[in-house]
Residue, then its C-alpha position, 0 to 999 in steps of 0.5 A: m479510454t474504456d479499453p480494459i487493461v489486464m494485469t498479472p500480480v508479480a507477487h503476493v503479501v505473506g503475513g502481517r495484518t489479516e484485516p484492512t483497517d484505517d489505522y495502526w499500521g506501524g511496525t507491521r511486518s510482512i513478506i512480499r513473495i515474488d512469483p517464482d514461476a515468473y521471476t528468478e533471483a536475478s530480478v531482485a539483484g541490487l534491491d538490498e541496497f535500498s531502504h524503501l520500496e514503493v509497492a502497487f497492489f490490488f485491494h482484493l478484499t474490497d466490495q467492488s460495488d462500493l464505489d462513489p466517484g463523487a465527493r464525500r467526507p473522509r471516514n464519514n467524519p462530519d467535521w471534515p470537508e467533502v472531497g472528491i474520489f481523487g482527493h482520497r487514497n482509499m480503496r473505493r476506486k474504480n480500479w482498486i489499486g493501492v500504492s504504499r511506501c514501506r521499509l525493506t528490511s531484507v531480501d531472502g531469495l524472492d522474499l522481500h521482508v518489509e515493514d509498514l506495508d499497509a496491505v494485508d496477507g494475500t494481497p496481490v502485488l502488481d509492481i515493486k519499485p525501489w524508492f529513489a529520493e529524487m522521485g519524491p516531492r520536489g518543492e514544498a509539499h502541503q496538505p489540508p489540516w483534515a488529512t493530517e488529523m485523519l492520518s495521525g494514527y495511521f502508522a502508530p504502533a499496531r494494537g492487539e494483532q500478530l504482526h510478524p509473518 
């Protein structure tokens, strides 16, 4: 399981936030600009029929030496329990891959206009998938109270930053 996997971005994020932060991603508007050298407009045919996308991206601004595969407290909050790396969704991961679900507001050629994508300007996008409701959780979903508390402001409206591409 140690053979490397090589990936090439299919797109990049344009506009929106310039600095990654823990909260206030609500209302952030950006563009996912698909690589015109690798794809034509045929690659996005029918995508405008979907309301949401699932986007896999590379945490390109992360200090790749800042890894801790063990347990630690989310956001270093002493009131929350120690949780292992696979109990977090942050960027301190071996492969620095993020996954986000965002609203697709329009398709303009190879530009996908999105809202609430929690990736910053310049982020390499590894894959784009339309959100199918049937691919969401099946059965009752639950999470620990600390996660609900921690994310209470995650998609709150942004404060003091230019959000439009």
